[in-house]
C-alpha positions in Angstrom: 7.1 -1.9 -7.7 4.2 -3.9 -9.3 5.7 -7.0 -8.2 5.8 -6.0 -4.8 2.0 -5.1 -5.0 1.2 -8.4 -6.4 3.4 -10.2 -3.5 1.3 -8.3 -0.8 -1.8 -9.4 -2.1 -0.8 -12.8 -2.5 0.5 -13.1 1.4 -2.5 -10.5 2.4 0.5 -8.1 3.8 -0.5 -4.4 4.5 1.7 -1.8 3.5 3.0 1.3 4.4 3.3 3.6 1.5 4.9 6.8 0.4 3.7 8.4 -2.6 3.5 11.9 -4.5 -0.2 13.3 -4.3 -1.7 15.2 -7.4 -0.7 18.5 -5.9 3.1 17.6 -5.7 3.2 16.8 -1.9 4.3 13.6 -0.3 1.9 11.5 1.5 2.5 8.7 3.5 -0.3 6.1 4.1 -1.2 2.6 5.3 -2.7 0.3 2.6 -4.1 -3.3 2.0 -3.6 -3.5 -1.9 -6.9 -5.2 -3.5 -6.1 -5.3 -7.3 -3.1 -4.2 -9.6 -3.2 -3.3 -13.2 -0.3 -2.6 -15.5 -0.6 1.4 -14.4 -3.0 1.7 -11.5 -3.6 -0.5 -8.5 -6.8 -0.3 -6.1 -6.3 -0.6 -2.2 -8.0 0.1 1.0 -6.6 3.3 2.7 -6.2 3.2 6.3 -5.8 7.1 6.2 -8.8 7.9 4.4 -10.9 4.6 5.6 -12.1 4.0 2.1 -10.9 2.4 -1.2 -8.8 4.4 -3.2 -7.2 4.1 -6.8 -3.3 4.7 -6.8 -0.9 5.3 -9.8 2.1 2.8 -9.9 4.3 5.2 -11.2 3.7 8.1 -8.2 4.6 5.5 -5.8 8.2 6.3 -4.1 8.5 3.5 -1.6 6.5 0.6 -0.1 7.5 -1.2 3.3 5.8 -4.1 4.3 4.3 -3.9 8.0 5.4 -6.2 10.3 3.6 -7.4 13.2 5.0 -9.4 16.1 2.9 -11.5 18.3 3.4 -11.7 22.0 3.0 -14.9 24.0 1.3 -14.9 27.2 2.4 -17.3 29.4 
């Protein structure tokens, strides 16, 4: 999981994240990772519109956001 977070920083990718919140509910967010440590990572959360700190162990899934460009002729 940590490697995928580091890779998203390297390639400047946004991620769709599914994680467990503090109250035990499951949360889905679109994030842009800013900084990664051993246990925590800091990211800009599009859901809240601010920088947030997340625990790596609480992350269930990370999926890179794929954007396709349309060509206008």
